[in-house]
Every structure is written in C-alpha cells, then in structure tokens.
N, C-alpha and C positions, 0 to 999 in steps of 0.2 A: 504493500499499499504507500502511497506516494505521502510522505509528511506534509508536505505543503497543504495536500486536500483536507488531513487530519487537522492541522493550524487553521485552516479555512473553516472547517465544522465546528470546531470549538469558539473561534471568534464570533461567529454566526449566532450560536446559541447563547453564547454570553450578552449579546446585544440584543437578542430576543428578550431573556430575562429581564434584563435592566428595563427594557421598553415594557415589560408587563408590571415594573414596580418602579413607580414616579419617586417614591421617597427614597430608592437607592438599597443597594444591597451591600452588607458588609462582604470583604475579602473572603473569610473564612465559608460564610453562606454560599455565595455564587461560586468557588470552587467546588464546594459539595454538590451542590446543585448540578451543574455541569456534568460532574463526574456520574454522577445516578443517572443522567439522560442518556448515556452510552456506555457500557461496558466496555467498548473498545478504547474509550481515550484513557490514555495512560496518566496517572496523577501527577507525574512530573512535567507531563506536557501540558496538561491544563494548568497546572500552577505557573509555568511559564507565560504562557497566553494571557492569563488575568493579570499578571504581573504586569506585561505591557502593554494592556488595554488602551491606558490614557495617552501612551507614546506612539501607539499605532492609528488610533482614531482619535486624534485630539479636538479634532471637528463633531465627534458625536459625544465622548466620555469624558467626566471630569471627576475629580475627586475633591467632595466639599468640604472633607476631614479626613483623618489618617484612617485610611482602612475601609472607607466608603465609597463605592463606585456607583455612579449617578449619570443618566442620560444628560448632555448639554439642553436638549427641547425641554427639560422641567425644570432648569435653574431660574431661580427668582430672583428679580431684579435687584433685591436688597442683598443678595450672595456676593 
C-alpha cells in the first residue's frame, strides 16, 4: 500500500472529524478517533499526521490552545 494514500486518508478523516466538532477536539481524542475509524492505520502514522495538521493545512486548521485542534472556519472574531 502506498504510504501517501494512507496519510491522505488519515488527514481526510481528521478534517472530517474536526468539521463535525465546531468546538474543536483535543489531540489525544482526535488521535484515538482516527485510529478507531480504520484498523489499517498505524498509531505512529496517525500520530505524525495529527502532529502536522496545522502545518499541512494552515488555511483550514488552527490550535486555539495547546493540544486543541479546531477548524479555522469556526474561529470566532474575538480569538
């Protein structure tokens, strides 16, 4: 299996989950939710993808506080 396809699927799942939770998701919860969604996802690969979400998708994801990931479209004006 091509690893780029796996990381693409992990990133897509992460963005999907974040979109479903406007309040944001803590790092450990997001990682666990992604791992539970597909048994083929290796925990270290999931960890690496979650770790780089903000770096890879700065136009979609931000961290309002340490360990919390949130979609940029849900960012309030006073943040």
